[in-house]
C-alpha positions as CSV (number, residue, x, y, z in Angstrom):
1,M,-0.1,0.0,0.1
2,T,1.3,3.4,-0.9
3,A,1.8,6.1,1.5
4,F,-0.6,8.2,-0.2
5,R,-3.2,5.6,-0.1
6,T,-2.5,5.0,3.8
7,L,-3.0,8.8,4.3
8,L,-6.3,8.9,2.5
9,I,-7.5,5.9,4.5
10,S,-6.3,7.5,7.9
11,I,-8.1,10.9,6.8
12,S,-11.2,8.7,6.1
13,F,-11.2,7.4,9.6
14,A,-10.6,10.8,10.9
15,L,-13.5,12.1,9.0
16,A,-15.7,9.4,10.0
17,A,-15.0,10.2,13.7
18,F,-16.1,13.7,13.2
19,A,-19.2,13.0,11.4
20,F,-20.8,12.3,14.8
21,A,-19.0,15.2,16.5
22,P,-20.9,17.3,19.0
23,P,-21.7,21.0,17.9
24,A,-19.2,23.7,18.1
25,S,-20.4,24.8,21.5
26,A,-20.7,21.6,23.0
27,G,-24.2,22.9,24.2
28,D,-22.9,25.9,26.1
29,P,-25.7,28.6,25.8
30,V,-23.0,31.4,26.5
31,I,-21.0,30.4,23.4
32,D,-24.3,29.5,21.3
33,A,-25.2,33.2,22.1
34,A,-21.7,34.5,21.1
35,I,-21.5,32.6,17.7
36,S,-25.3,33.8,17.0
37,A,-24.0,37.4,17.8
38,G,-20.9,37.1,15.6
39,E,-18.5,37.3,18.5
40,V,-17.3,33.7,18.1
41,G,-16.7,31.9,15.1
42,E,-15.0,28.8,13.5
43,R,-11.5,28.8,12.2
44,I,-10.2,26.8,9.3
45,D,-7.8,25.2,11.6
46,G,-10.4,23.3,13.6
47,Y,-10.7,25.5,16.6
48,L,-13.1,28.5,17.4
49,G,-11.9,32.1,17.5
50,V,-13.0,35.2,18.9
51,V,-14.2,37.7,16.1
52,G,-13.1,41.1,17.4
53,T,-13.3,41.6,21.0
54,A,-15.2,39.6,23.6
55,D,-15.4,39.7,27.4
56,A,-13.1,37.5,29.3
57,A,-15.7,34.7,30.3
58,I,-16.3,34.3,26.4
59,V,-12.6,34.0,25.7
60,R,-12.1,31.4,28.6
61,K,-15.1,29.3,27.4
62,V,-13.4,29.4,23.6
63,Q,-10.1,28.4,25.2
64,D,-11.8,25.5,27.2
65,I,-13.7,24.4,24.1
66,N,-10.5,24.5,22.1
67,N,-8.5,22.6,24.7
68,R,-11.3,19.8,24.4
69,R,-11.1,19.7,20.7
70,R,-7.3,19.6,20.7
71,A,-7.6,16.3,22.9
72,V,-10.0,14.8,20.5
73,Y,-7.8,15.7,17.5
74,E,-4.9,14.2,19.3
75,Q,-6.7,11.0,20.0
76,A,-8.0,10.9,16.4
77,A,-4.5,11.4,14.9
78,R,-2.9,8.6,17.1
79,D,-5.9,6.1,16.3
80,N,-5.3,6.9,12.5
81,G,-1.5,7.4,12.3
82,T,-1.8,10.9,11.0
83,T,-0.9,14.3,12.4
84,V,-3.1,16.5,14.7
85,Q,-2.8,19.5,12.1
86,I,-4.3,17.3,9.4
87,V,-7.2,16.0,11.7
88,A,-7.9,19.4,13.0
89,Q,-7.8,20.9,9.4
90,L,-10.4,18.3,8.4
91,A,-12.4,18.9,11.5
92,G,-12.5,22.8,10.7
93,E,-13.6,22.1,7.3
94,K,-16.5,20.2,8.5
95,Q,-17.4,22.7,11.2
96,I,-17.3,25.5,8.7
97,A,-19.7,23.6,6.4
98,K,-22.1,23.2,9.4
99,I,-22.3,26.9,10.4
100,Q,-25.6,28.9,9.7
101,P,-25.9,31.8,7.3
102,G,-24.7,34.9,9.1
103,Q,-22.4,33.2,11.3
104,Y,-18.6,33.8,11.0
105,F,-15.7,31.8,10.0
106,M,-12.0,32.3,9.5
107,D,-10.7,31.5,5.9
108,E,-7.2,30.2,5.1
109,A,-6.1,33.8,4.8
110,G,-6.9,34.4,8.3
111,T,-9.7,36.8,7.4
112,W,-13.1,36.4,9.1
113,Q,-15.8,36.0,6.7
114,R,-19.8,36.0,7.3
115,K,-21.4,32.9,5.6
């Protein structure tokens, strides 16, 4: 089996793991409200980001969710023989595809865009 084929299989398994991933906010009403208000958005690298400025409580919650996401990405990378960066990027693409119109995401250039 070629290295490329192995990588594709690993990526497929990682994507399957995220098909049933919880919502971006993990059910946190404060983060849900911040996403709806345009204060928090999805980044292409698989993590949440603060769009502009937000109060310290929102920033802490975003960091907490990102820490939990990183742990999931690390496990998926170990399980599938790939890197955390690849898993996170794939997850970011999936999360951005799920956001609602009017919500924000950060593109590959690092610019916040409204869907």
